[in-house]
C-alpha positions in Angstrom: 175.2 28.8 139.9 173.7 30.2 136.8 171.2 33.1 136.7 168.6 30.7 135.3 169.1 28.3 138.2 168.7 31.2 140.6 165.3 32.0 139.2 163.8 28.6 139.7 160.9 28.6 142.1 162.6 26.1 144.5 165.8 28.2 144.7 163.7 31.4 145.2 161.7 29.9 148.0 164.8 28.5 149.7 166.4 32.0 149.4 163.3 33.7 150.7 163.2 31.3 153.6 166.7 32.7 154.6 165.5 36.3 154.3 166.8 37.1 150.8 164.7 40.2 149.8 166.0 40.1 146.2 164.7 36.5 145.7 161.3 37.7 147.2 161.2 40.6 144.7 161.9 38.2 141.8 159.2 35.8 142.9 156.8 38.8 143.4 157.5 40.1 139.9 157.1 36.7 138.4 153.7 35.8 140.0 152.0 38.9 141.2 150.1 39.7 138.0 149.0 36.1 137.6 147.9 36.0 141.2 145.8 39.1 140.7 144.2 37.7 137.6 143.3 34.4 139.3 141.9 36.3 142.3 139.9 38.7 140.1 138.4 35.7 138.3 137.3 34.3 141.7 136.1 37.5 143.5 135.1 39.6 140.5 136.7 42.8 141.7 140.1 44.0 140.5 141.0 46.1 143.6 140.1 43.4 146.0 142.0 40.9 143.9 145.1 43.0 144.1 144.7 43.3 147.9 144.3 39.5 148.1 147.4 38.9 146.0 149.4 41.4 148.1 148.2 39.8 151.3 149.4 36.4 150.1 152.9 37.8 149.3 153.1 39.7 152.6 152.0 36.6 154.6 154.6 34.6 152.7 157.4 37.0 153.7 156.2 37.3 157.3 156.0 33.5 157.8 158.8 32.5 155.4 160.9 30.7 158.0 158.0 28.5 159.2 156.7 27.4 155.8 157.3 23.8 154.8 156.7 23.8 151.0 155.5 20.3 150.3 154.1 21.3 146.9 155.8 23.3 144.2 156.0 27.0 145.1 153.8 28.1 142.2 151.0 25.8 143.3 151.5 27.0 146.9 150.9 30.6 145.8 147.9 29.7 143.7 146.3 27.7 146.5 147.0 30.5 149.0 145.3 33.0 146.7 142.3 30.6 146.2 141.9 30.2 149.9 142.1 33.9 150.6 139.5 34.5 147.8 137.1 31.9 149.2 137.6 33.4 152.7 136.8 36.8 151.4 133.7 35.6 149.5 132.4 33.7 152.6 132.8 36.8 154.7 130.9 38.8 152.1 128.3 36.1 151.9 128.6 35.9 148.1 130.0 33.0 146.2 129.0 34.0 142.7 130.0 31.3 140.3 131.2 28.9 143.0 127.9 29.1 145.0 126.1 26.6 142.8 129.1 24.3 142.6 129.9 21.4 145.0 133.4 21.2 146.6 134.8 19.0 143.9 133.4 21.2 141.1 134.9 24.3 142.8 138.3 22.6 142.8 137.9 21.9 139.0 136.8 25.4 138.4 139.8 26.8 140.3 142.1 24.3 138.6 140.9 25.4 135.2 141.6 29.1 136.0 145.1 28.3 137.3 145.9 26.2 134.2 144.7 29.0 131.9 146.6 31.7 133.8 149.8 29.7 134.2 149.8 28.9 130.5 149.5 32.5 129.6 152.3 33.4 132.1 154.6 30.8 130.6 153.9 31.9 127.0 154.3 35.6 127.9 157.6 34.9 129.7 158.9 33.3 126.5 157.7 36.2 124.4 159.3 38.7 126.7 162.6 36.9 126.4 162.6 37.5 122.6 164.8 40.3 121.0 162.9 43.7 121.2 161.8 43.9 117.6 160.7 40.3 117.4 158.8 40.7 120.7 156.9 43.7 119.4 156.0 41.8 116.2 154.7 38.8 118.1 152.7 40.9 120.6 151.2 42.9 117.7 150.3 39.6 116.0 148.7 38.4 119.2 146.5 41.6 119.1 145.3 40.3 115.7 147.3 42.7 113.5 148.3 41.5 110.0 151.9 41.7 108.7 151.1 44.9 106.7 149.7 46.7 109.7 152.7 45.6 111.8 155.1 46.9 109.2 153.4 50.2 109.0 153.2 50.6 112.8 156.9 49.7 113.3 158.2 51.4 110.2 159.8 48.3 108.7 159.1 46.3 105.5 156.5 43.5 105.4 159.3 41.1 104.5 161.3 42.1 107.6 158.1 41.5 109.7 157.7 38.0 108.1 161.4 37.1 108.6 161.5 38.3 112.2 158.2 36.6 113.0 159.4 33.2 111.6 162.7 33.5 113.5 160.7 34.4 116.7 158.4 31.4 116.2 161.5 29.1 115.9 162.9 30.5 119.2 159.5 30.1 120.8 159.1 26.6 119.6 162.3 25.6 121.4 161.6 27.8 124.5 158.0 26.6 125.0 158.4 23.0 124.0 155.1 21.4 125.0 153.3 24.7 125.3 154.2 25.8 121.7 150.9 24.6 120.2 149.0 27.0 122.5 150.8 29.9 121.0 149.6 28.7 117.6 146.0 28.9 118.9 146.6 32.4 120.2 148.1 33.8 116.9 145.5 34.5 114.3 147.8 33.7 111.4 151.5 33.2 111.2 
């Protein structure tokens, strides 16, 4: 089995179910930050959001043998975070944004947060897979820096920046497939 197949969420969850701590660590590294961001958007407190995300992962490990994952593992994790966040907010008697929303509207609100965060996660994974110099150039471009500024910061010529950026964009176009257009929205100018 290839390394890529071993990193699919279904394989990771099956491995976690059998007690594979390495698979659990891979899943944690892949989703923890996203879970924290989603939780923070819901509860409005970074420390509490981190605690909630950690609780979800701890609970996943502790109950790994009994889970029957009927949805995709990533959706399972997001829904678990959402439920923990809403439980926390109910206990605190504060439902900031969600308070004025009905049940269906809360689900749409949560769905939009998850779609946004999952999209950023997918785009960032593709960028992180680029060669080091190309990755730096794309990340600096995402920060809004122009080619000249990037060349000065990295100590390379403007033409090298342009060349590496275009090669990186070709790689990202293939890697991101249907998500590629989102990267174009994020970059100020190619």
